[in-house]
C-alpha positions in Angstrom: 18.1 -103.4 69.6 14.7 -102.5 68.5 13.6 -100.9 65.1 10.6 -98.9 64.1 8.6 -101.0 61.9 8.9 -99.8 58.3 5.8 -98.2 56.7 4.7 -97.3 53.2 4.7 -93.7 52.1 1.4 -91.9 52.1 0.7 -91.1 48.5 -1.7 -88.3 49.4 0.8 -86.6 51.6 3.5 -86.9 48.9 1.1 -85.4 46.3 0.3 -82.5 48.6 4.0 -81.9 49.2 4.7 -82.0 45.4 1.8 -79.6 44.8 3.0 -77.2 47.5 6.5 -77.2 46.1 5.2 -76.7 42.6 3.1 -73.8 43.7 6.0 -72.2 45.5 8.1 -72.6 42.4 5.4 -71.0 40.3 5.0 -68.1 42.7 8.7 -67.5 42.8 8.9 -67.7 39.0 5.9 -65.3 38.6 7.4 -62.9 41.1 10.8 -63.0 39.3 9.0 -62.3 36.0 7.1 -59.4 37.5 10.2 -57.9 39.0 12.0 -58.2 35.7 9.0 -56.6 33.9 8.7 -53.7 36.3 12.5 -53.2 36.0 12.3 -53.2 32.2 9.4 -50.8 32.3 11.2 -48.5 34.6 14.3 -48.6 32.5 12.2 -47.9 29.4 10.5 -44.9 31.0 13.9 -43.6 32.2 15.4 -43.9 28.7 12.4 -42.2 27.1 12.6 -39.4 29.7 16.3 -39.0 29.2 15.7 -38.7 25.4 12.9 -36.2 25.9 15.0 -34.1 28.3 18.1 -34.2 26.2 18.4 -30.7 24.7 20.6 -31.9 21.9 23.5 -29.8 20.5 23.3 -26.0 21.0 24.3 -23.9 17.9 27.1 -21.3 18.4 28.7 -18.8 16.2 32.4 -18.5 16.7 34.4 -15.3 16.1 35.9 -15.4 12.7 39.7 -16.0 12.6 40.1 -13.8 9.5 39.6 -10.1 9.2 36.0 -9.0 8.5 36.0 -5.7 6.6 32.3 -5.2 7.0 32.4 -5.4 10.8 29.3 -7.5 10.7 29.3 -10.3 13.3 26.9 -13.0 14.4 25.8 -14.6 17.7 23.0 -16.7 19.2 20.9 -14.8 21.8 19.5 -16.3 25.0 16.1 -16.8 23.3 17.7 -18.6 20.4 17.6 -15.8 17.9 20.3 -15.4 15.3 21.7 -11.9 15.8 23.4 -10.3 12.8 25.0 -6.8 13.0 27.8 -4.6 14.1 28.5 -4.6 17.8 27.7 -0.9 18.3 24.4 -0.9 16.5 21.9 1.4 18.3 18.8 -0.4 17.1 17.7 -4.1 17.5 15.1 -5.5 15.1 13.7 -8.8 16.2 11.8 -10.9 13.6 9.9 -14.0 14.7 9.3 -16.0 11.5 8.7 -19.5 10.1 10.2 -20.3 6.7 6.9 -21.9 5.7 4.9 -18.8 6.6 3.5 -16.9 3.5 3.1 -13.7 5.5 6.8 -14.0 6.6 7.7 -14.3 2.9 5.7 -11.1 2.2 7.5 -9.3 5.1 10.9 -10.4 3.8 10.1 -9.3 0.3 9.1 -5.8 1.6 11.9 -5.3 4.1 14.9 -7.5 3.4 16.8 -4.7 1.7 16.0 -2.3 4.5 17.3 -4.8 7.1 20.4 -5.6 5.1 21.2 -1.9 4.6 20.7 -1.1 8.3 23.0 -4.0 9.3 25.7 -3.1 6.8 25.7 0.6 7.7 25.7 -0.2 11.4 22.4 1.4 12.3 20.7 -1.9 13.4 21.3 -5.5 14.3 18.6 -7.9 13.3 17.7 -10.9 15.4 15.9 -13.7 13.6 13.9 -16.1 15.7 13.3 -18.8 13.0 10.8 -21.1 14.6 8.9 -24.2 13.4 5.2 -24.2 14.2 4.0 -24.9 10.6 5.2 -28.5 10.2 1.6 -29.5 9.6 1.6 -27.3 6.5 4.0 -29.8 4.7 4.4 -33.5 4.5 8.1 -33.5 5.5 8.2 -31.2 8.5 9.6 -28.5 6.3 9.4 -25.8 9.0 11.6 -27.8 11.3 14.1 -28.8 8.6 14.4 -25.2 7.4 14.8 -23.8 10.9 17.5 -26.4 11.5 19.2 -25.4 8.2 19.0 -21.7 9.3 21.1 -22.5 12.4 23.6 -24.5 10.3 24.0 -21.7 7.9 24.4 -19.0 10.5 26.9 -21.1 12.4 29.0 -21.6 9.3 29.2 -17.9 8.3 26.9 -15.2 9.7 27.9 -12.6 7.2 26.1 -14.5 4.4 23.1 -15.4 6.5 20.7 -12.6 5.5 21.3 -13.4 1.8 20.6 -17.1 2.3 17.5 -16.3 4.3 16.1 -13.9 1.7 16.7 -16.5 -1.0 15.0 -19.2 1.0 11.9 -17.0 1.5 11.9 -16.1 -2.2 11.6 -19.8 -3.1 9.2 -20.7 -0.4 7.3 -23.9 -1.3 3.5 -23.9 -1.3 1.7 -25.0 1.9 0.5 -28.6 1.9 3.4 -29.9 -0.2 6.6 -31.6 0.5 8.6 -28.5 1.2 12.1 -27.9 -0.2 14.3 -31.0 0.0 17.5 -30.9 2.1 19.7 -30.8 -1.0 17.9 -27.7 -2.3 18.5 -25.9 1.0 22.2 -26.9 0.8 22.4 -25.8 -2.8 20.9 -22.4 -1.8 23.7 -22.1 0.7 26.3 -22.8 -2.0 24.6 -20.3 -4.3 24.9 -17.6 -1.6 28.6 -18.3 -1.1 28.9 -21.0 1.5 31.7 -23.5 1.0 31.8 -25.3 4.3 31.5 -29.1 3.7 30.2 -29.7 7.2 27.1 -27.5 6.5 25.5 -30.2 4.3 25.9 -32.8 7.0 24.4 -30.4 9.6 21.4 -29.9 7.4 20.8 -33.6 6.4 21.4 -34.8 10.0 18.9 -32.2 11.4 21.6 -31.5 14.0 19.7 -28.8 15.8 16.2 -30.2 15.6 15.8 -30.6 19.4 17.0 -27.0 19.8 14.6 -25.8 17.2 11.6 -27.5 19.0 12.6 -26.2 22.4 13.0 -22.6 21.1 9.7 -22.8 19.2 8.0 -23.8 22.5 9.7 -21.0 24.3 8.6 -18.4 21.8 5.0 -19.6 21.7 4.8 -19.8 25.5 6.1 -16.2 25.7 2.8 -15.0 24.2 3.8 -14.8 20.5 1.1 -16.6 18.5 1.6 -15.5 14.9 4.3 -14.9 12.4 5.8 -12.6 11.4 6.1 -10.8 14.7 8.4 -7.8 14.4 9.9 -5.7 17.2 12.1 -2.6 17.0 14.0 -1.9 20.2 11.3 -4.0 22.0 8.3 -2.2 20.5 6.0 -4.4 18.5 5.3 -3.2 15.0 1.6 -3.4 14.5 0.7 -1.8 11.2 0.5 -3.7 7.8 2.0 -0.6 6.2 5.2 -1.0 8.2 5.3 -4.8 7.8 4.2 -5.4 4.2 4.8 -2.2 2.3 8.1 -2.1 0.5 10.6 -0.3 2.8 7.9 0.1 5.4 10.1 -0.7 8.3 12.7 2.0 7.5 10.9 4.9 9.3 10.6 2.8 12.5 14.3 2.0 12.4 15.3 5.6 11.7 13.1 6.8 14.5 14.6 4.3 17.0 18.2 5.3 15.9 17.7 9.0 16.9 
């Protein structure tokens, strides 16, 4: 029987083999880290996109279960407006407003009673598009918070909505400040007859904030660039006399009702 003579290991060859194995291990490890990183980035992007695309809750106004002697009802229109009026009203008044807007406050002071009377006597339904494009005019995103509160209030009881809105405009905070705190808006609701305990949570949680932002974008992209923008049966009201003179909108509503 013969044997191959034993030989010593080549140290250079062993070192090269160790280096090669180490390089392969490093490459595999780096590749694994890169794959994990890419996956994490992809998941992060997907999560952010999902959050961005999430429309959030949509406000709704349910039919009241108790008799409503006034006949006034509420609904949310396709463009996000809060519609208040009797079902057979011949005239629709659409008001695009921001609760931080001083000109909107002036319009409301001049025409709130005209609108309330037209709603109560069945002549007109009013559609309020309360948007939030003046967040920069407060340090607490007051426009968005107030618009959210507007939906909370309307959803709770549309028959008291016009009174709440008018009171909110009357106590409009100055631009550049903190805006009204949430508890003040909630108290205003209580002062105008709201008793629903869920309303306070809706306001403080900013339940409809995403909906407010989406409807604000829709309104601005539709070509409306200022507030208040007022329409009577689709016709835009252009004159300062109609918008800012006390009772100035009444003739336009009366003409449209004929």
